[in-house]
PAZAPA-4460 file (N, C-alpha, C; in steps of 0.05 Angstrom, whole numbers, plus 32768, in hexadecimal, padded with zeros to 4 digits):
% residues 155
    n_x    n_y    n_z   ca_x   ca_y   ca_z    c_x    c_y    c_z   seq   type   mol
   7DB1   8638   8272   7D8D   862C   8278   7D82   8641   8276     1      M     A
   7D67   8647   8280   7D58   865C   828C   7D59   865B   82B0     2      A     A
   7D61   866F   82B8   7D5D   8670   82D9   7D53   867C   82E6     3      D     A
   7D3E   8673   82FC   7D31   867F   8308   7D18   868D   82F9     4      K     A
   7D09   867F   82E1   7CF6   8689   82D6   7CDE   8675   82DC     5      E     A
   7CC6   867D   82E6   7CB0   8679   82F1   7CA2   8668   82D6     6      T     A
   7C9E   8644   82DB   7C9A   8634   82C9   7C7E   862E   82D2     7      V     A
   7C68   8631   82BF   7C53   8624   82C6   7C50   8607   82CA     8      R     A
   7C3F   85FC   82DD   7C41   85DA   82E6   7C39   85CE   82CE     9      R     A
   7C2C   85D4   82BF   7C19   85CB   82AA   7C30   85C6   8295    10      E     A
   7C41   85D7   828F   7C51   85D3   8276   7C61   85C8   8283    11      D     A
   7C71   85C5   8293   7C82   85AF   82A1   7C78   8592   8296    12      L     A
   7C5D   8590   82A6   7C4C   8576   82A1   7C4F   8569   828A    13      I     A
   7C4B   8581   8276   7C44   8574   8260   7C53   856F   824E    14      G     A
   7C77   857F   8258   7C8C   856F   8245   7C94   8551   8253    15      L     A
   7C8B   8555   8266   7C95   8538   8279   7C86   8521   8271    16      V     A
   7C6E   852B   8264   7C5A   8514   825C   7C5E   8510   8240    17      E     A
   7C67   8527   822F   7C73   8523   8218   7C8C   850B   8215    18      R     A
   7C9C   8516   8222   7CBD   850B   8221   7CC0   84F1   822A    19      S     A
   7CD7   84E8   8216   7CE0   84CB   8224   7D03   84D1   821F    20      E     A
   7D08   84C1   822E   7D26   84BD   823A   7D30   84AD   821E    21      L     A
   7D44   84B4   8207   7D4C   84A8   81F0   7D6A   849B   8201    22      I     A
   7D81   84AC   8202   7D99   849E   8210   7DA1   84B5   821F    23      S     A
   7DBC   84A6   822B   7DC9   84B9   8241   7DE3   84A3   823A    24      I     A
   7DF5   84B9   8229   7E0E   84B0   821B   7E25   84BE   822F    25      L     A
   7E3A   84B5   8239   7E55   84C5   823D   7E62   84D3   822E    26      A     A
   7E66   84E8   8231   7E6E   8501   821E   7E91   8504   8225    27      Q     A
   7E93   8500   8237   7EAF   8508   824A   7EB2   84F8   8265    28      E     A
   7EC3   84E7   8267   7ECE   84E2   8280   7EE8   84DD   828B    29      V     A
   7EF8   84EB   8296   7F11   84EF   82A5   7F1A   84EF   82B8    30      S     A
   7F35   84DF   82C4   7F3B   84D9   82DF   7F56   84DF   82DE    31      A     A
   7F62   84F2   82EC   7F7C   84F6   82F3   7F89   84F9   830F    32      V     A
   7F92   84EC   8314   7FA8   84E7   8337   7FBE   84F7   8334    33      R     A
   7FB9   8508   8349   7FD0   851D   8353   7FE3   850E   8361    34      H     A
   7FD9   84FF   8378   7FE4   84F8   838F   7FE6   84E7   8398    35      S     A
   7FF5   84D1   83A5   7FE9   84B5   83B1   7FDA   84BF   83C8    36      A     A
   7FE2   84DF   83D3   7FCB   84DC   83F2   7FAE   84D0   83E2    37      E     A
   7FA6   84C4   8404   7F84   84C7   8401   7F73   84DF   8406    38      S     A
   7F5B   84E4   83F4   7F55   84F7   83FB   7F40   84FF   840C    39      P     A
   7F37   850F   841F   7F2F   8511   8437   7F0D   8525   842E    40      S     A
   7F13   852E   8418   7EFC   8543   840D   7EF5   8545   83FC    41      M     A
   7EE0   8544   83E6   7ED6   8551   83C9   7ECA   8562   83CC    42      A     A
   7ECD   8572   83B1   7EBC   8588   83AE   7EAD   857C   838B    43      T     A
   7E96   857B   8396   7E81   8577   837E   7E78   858E   836B    44      I     A
   7E7C   858F   834F   7E65   85A7   8346   7E56   8593   8328    45      S     A
   7E37   859B   832A   7E31   858E   8314   7E27   85A7   82FE    46      L     A
   7E29   85A5   82E3   7E26   85BF   82D5   7E15   85B1   82C1    47      G     A
   7E0A   85C2   82B6   7DF0   85B9   829C   7DEB   85D1   8286    48      A     A
   7DED   85BE   826B   7DEB   85CC   8259   7DD0   85BE   8241    49      E     A
   7DC1   85CA   8237   7DA7   85BD   822E   7DA8   85CD   8207    50      M     A
   7DA4   85BB   8200   7DA6   85BB   81D5   7D8F   85B2   81D1    51      S     A
   7D79   85C0   81D1   7D5A   85BC   81C4   7D64   85B6   81A5    52      P     A
   7D52   85A6   8199   7D50   85A5   817E   7D2F   85A2   8176    53      G     A
   7D2C   858F   8166   7D15   8591   8153   7CFE   8584   8168    54      E     A
   7D00   856C   8170   7CF3   8557   817F   7CF7   8557   8195    55      R     A
   7D11   8557   819C   7D26   8548   81B1   7D39   8565   81B9    56      C     A
   7D40   855C   81CF   7D4D   856B   81E4   7D6D   8560   81EC    57      V     A
   7D81   8568   81F3   7D99   8554   8202   7DA1   856B   821B    58      D     A
   7DA2   8559   822B   7DAC   8566   823D   7DD3   855B   823A    59      Y     A
   7DDA   8573   824B   7DF8   8564   824F   7DFC   856A   826B    60      K     A
   7E03   8554   8273   7E0B   855E   829A   7E26   8556   829A    61      F     A
   7E35   8564   82AB   7E4C   8564   82A9   7E53   856A   82CD    62      T     A
   7E64   8552   82D7   7E68   854F   82F6   7E89   8543   82FA    63      L     A
   7E8D   8561   8307   7EAC   8565   8309   7EB4   8560   832B    64      A     A
   7EC2   854C   8331   7ED0   8546   834B   7EE5   854A   8350    65      S     A
   7EEA   8554   835E   7F04   8563   836F   7F06   855E   8390    66      K     A
   7F1A   8540   838D   7F1F   8534   83AF   7F38   8543   83B3    67      M     A
   7F3C   8544   83CA   7F52   8559   83DB   7F60   8546   83F2    68      K     A
   7F70   854C   83F9   7F78   8548   8412   7F73   8552   8425    69      A     A
   7F7A   8550   8440   7F77   855E   8454   7F85   857F   8457    70      S     A
   7F98   857C   844E   7FAD   8597   8446   7FA6   85A9   8430    71      D     A
   7F8C   859B   842A   7F80   85AE   840C   7F8D   85AA   83EE    72      D     A
   7F9A   8597   83F1   7FAB   858A   83D6   7F97   857B   83C7    73      T     A
   7FA1   8586   83AD   7F87   8573   839B   7F93   8552   8395    74      V     A
   7F8A   8539   83A2   7F8E   8524   8399   7F82   851D   8383    75      V     A
   7F72   851E   8374   7F66   8518   8359   7F4E   8527   8357    76      A     A
   7F4C   852B   8334   7F2F   8535   832C   7F28   8521   8315    77      D     A
   7F0D   851F   8319   7EFE   850A   82FF   7EED   8529   82FE    78      I     A
   7EE7   851E   82EA   7ECB   852E   82D0   7EC0   8516   82BC    79      N     A
   7EA9   851F   82C0   7E8E   850A   82B3   7E83   851D   82A5    80      V     A
   7E77   8520   828C   7E61   852A   827D   7E5A   8509   826E    81      A     A
   7E3D   8515   827C   7E2F   8506   825F   7E17   8510   8254    82      V     A
   7E07   850C   8246   7DF4   8513   822C   7DD6   8500   8233    83      V     A
   7DC8   8512   8237   7DAA   8503   823E   7D99   8512   8224    84      A     A
   7D88   84FB   8212   7D7A   8502   81FD   7D63   84FC   8203    85      R     A
   7D4A   8513   81FD   7D3A   8508   81FD   7D26   8512   81ED    86      F     A
   7D14   84FE   81E1   7D09   8504   81CF   7CEA   8512   81DF    87      N     A
   7CE1   8523   81C3   7CC9   8530   81CF   7CB1   852D   81BA    88      V     A
   7CA5   851A   81C1   7C84   850D   81AE   7C70   852C   81B0    89      L     A
   7C5F   851B   819F   7C4D   8534   8195   7C4D   8545   817D    90      G     A
   7C3B   8552   8177   7C41   8560   8167   7C40   857C   8170    91      D     A
   7C3B   8583   8188   7C3A   85A0   8196   7C5A   85A9   8190    92      E     A
   7C56   85C7   8195   7C71   85DB   8193   7C7F   85CD   81AB    93      Q     A
   7C9E   85CA   81A7   7CAE   85C8   81B8   7CAF   85DF   81D3    94      M     A
   7CB7   85D8   81E5   7CB1   85E8   81FD   7CC2   85FF   81FD    95      A     A
   7CBA   8615   820A   7CD6   8627   8211   7CEE   8624   821B    96      N     A
   7CFA   863A   8223   7D1A   862A   8233   7D10   862C   824C    97      E     A
   7D00   8634   825B   7CFC   863B   826E   7CEA   861F   8275    98      A     A
   7CDF   8612   8269   7CD4   85F9   8271   7CE3   85E7   8267    99      V     A
   7CF7   85E1   8258   7D18   85CD   8253   7D1E   85D5   8264   100      L     A
   7D23   85E8   8273   7D38   85EF   8285   7D2B   85D7   82A5   101      S     A
   7D12   85EA   82AB   7D01   85DA   82B7   7D09   85B3   82BC   102      A     A
   7D03   85B2   82A0   7D01   8599   82A1   7D1D   8589   82A6   103      F     A
   7D2E   859F   829C   7D55   8591   82A2   7D55   858C   82BD   104      A     A
   7D4B   859E   82D8   7D49   85A2   82EE   7D41   8588   82FF   105      N     A
   7D21   8585   82F5   7D19   8574   82FF   7D13   8559   82F5   106      E     A
   7D1C   854F   82E7   7D17   8539   82D1   7D31   8531   82C4   107      V     A
   7D3E   853B   82B4   7D5B   8535   82A6   7D72   8532   82B1   108      A     A
   7D70   8541   82C8   7D8D   8546   82DE   7D86   8528   82EE   109      S     A
   7D6D   8521   82F5   7D6A   8507   830B   7D6B   84F4   82F7   110      M     A
   7D6A   84F3   82E0   7D72   84DF   82CF   7D8E   84D7   82C6   111      A     A
   7D9C   84EB   82C6   7DB5   84EE   82BE   7DC8   84DA   82D8   112      A     A
   7DBF   84F1   82EE   7DD8   84F4   8300   7DD8   84D4   8307   113      Y     A
   7DCF   84BF   830C   7DD8   84A0   8316   7DEC   8496   82F9   114      P     A
   7DEC   84A3   82DF   7E03   849C   82D3   7E14   84AC   82DE   115      Y     A
   7E18   84C7   82DF   7E2C   84D3   82EB   7E3A   84CA   8304   116      L     A
   7E27   84C4   8316   7E34   84AF   8331   7E49   8498   832A   117      R     A
   7E3E   8482   8319   7E4B   846F   830B   7E60   8479   830D   118      Q     A
   7E63   848A   82F3   7E7C   8492   82E4   7E8C   849E   82F5   119      Y     A
   7E88   84A5   8306   7E9B   84B8   8317   7EAA   849A   8329   120      T     A
   7E8F   848C   8335   7E9E   8476   8346   7EAA   8465   8337   121      Y     A
   7EB0   845B   831D   7EB8   8446   8315   7ED5   8455   830D   122      D     A
   7ED4   8473   8304   7EEF   847B   82FB   7EFF   8482   831C   123      L     A
   7EF6   8486   8331   7F03   848E   8348   7F0E   8473   834E   124      A     A
   7F02   845D   834C   7F0A   8441   834F   7F22   8433   8342   125      A     A
   7F1E   8445   832E   7F3B   843C   830E   7F56   844B   831B   126      R     A
   7F56   8462   8327   7F68   8473   8336   7F6A   846D   834E   127      I     A
   7F66   8456   8358   7F6D   8455   8370   7F5F   8461   838B   128      G     A
   7F45   8466   8383   7F36   8473   839A   7F1C   8469   83A1   129      L     A
   7F1D   8452   83AB   7F0C   843D   83B0   7EF2   844C   83C5   130      P     A
   7EE1   8443   83BA   7EC7   8448   83CE   7EC2   846A   83D1   131      N     A
   7EC4   8471   83B9   7EBA   848B   83B3   7E9F   848C   83A8   132      F     A
   7E8F   8493   83B9   7E72   8493   83B7   7E64   84B1   83BE   133      T     A
   7E58   84BE   83A3   7E50   84CB   83A8   7E27   84CD   83B6   134      L     A
   7E25   84E5   83BE   7E0B   84E3   83D1   7E00   84E7   83B6   135      G     A
   7DDF   84E7   83C7   7DC9   84F1   83AF   7DCF   8511   83A6   136      L     A
   7DC1   850E   838F   7DC1   852A   8387   7DA7   8534   8393   137      L     A
   7DAB   8555   83A2   7DA2   8563   83A9   7D9E   8582   83A3   138      K     A
   7D8B   8590   83A1   7D8B   85B4   839B   7D88   85BF   83B7   139      R     A
   7D9C   85CD   83B6   7DA1   85E2   83CA   7D8C   85EF   83CA   140      P     A
   7D84   85FA   83E2   7D65   8611   83E1   7D4B   8603   83D9   141      G     A
   7D4C   85E8   83D2   7D2E   85E7   83CB   7D33   85DD   83AF   142      G     A
   7D18   85E1   839E   7D15   85E7   8384   7D23   85FF   837C   143      N     A
   7D2C   85F4   835F   7D39   85FE   834A   7D23   8617   8339   144      Q     A
   7D0E   860B   8333   7CF7   861B   8325   7CDE   8619   8330   145      V     A
   7CC5   862E   8326   7CB4   8632   8334   7C9C   860F   832E   146      A     A
   7CAC   8603   831E   7C95   85F4   8317   7C9E   85D3   8329   147      A     A
   7C84   85C8   8330   7C92   85AD   8339   7C80   8590   832D   148      S     A
   7C8E   857B   8333   7C84   8562   832E   7C79   855C   833C   149      L     A
   7C6B   855D   8353   7C5D   8557   836E   7C45   8549   8362   150      D     A
   7C36   8557   834C   7C18   854D   8342   7C26   8534   8337   151      V     A
   7C35   852C   8325   7C33   8510   8316   7C42   84FD   832D   152      I     A
   7C4C   850C   8343   7C59   84F3   8352   7C4B   84F2   8369   153      L     A
   7C2F   84FE   8368   7C12   84F8   837E   7C20   84FE   8398   154      G     A
   7C30   8519   8397   7C3F   8526   83BE   7C22   8530   83BD   155      M     A
***
């Protein structure tokens, strides 16, 4: 996806207003327990891919969790991928890649993250790691794009 491009606020807001979330479907879920030890820390990474169509756009979000013991040995790996599909209504031209990427950062990731968290929580419990809860989705260093939805949200 586009990286660090300036996106006009009006373009992002226009896409938000014309978009409709159609589905969020699991594409991959896997959990592997490597040892019976209890994890003392976890590293989490979130990846994203985009696949625009004629009047829709799919965003694939992949959450990889690696649980480690205090001696840094890997206790478990949990991987979850979901695809969020958004229809884009209206006769206007489809947004460019930078705007679609900003939409992924500002809207689609926030819509998909609760599903990623729930799948991860369920898989952790199934492999004997109860109460593994992921925190809120936070962006390092503030906004990832120049545009913001603060106008829509009344901030």
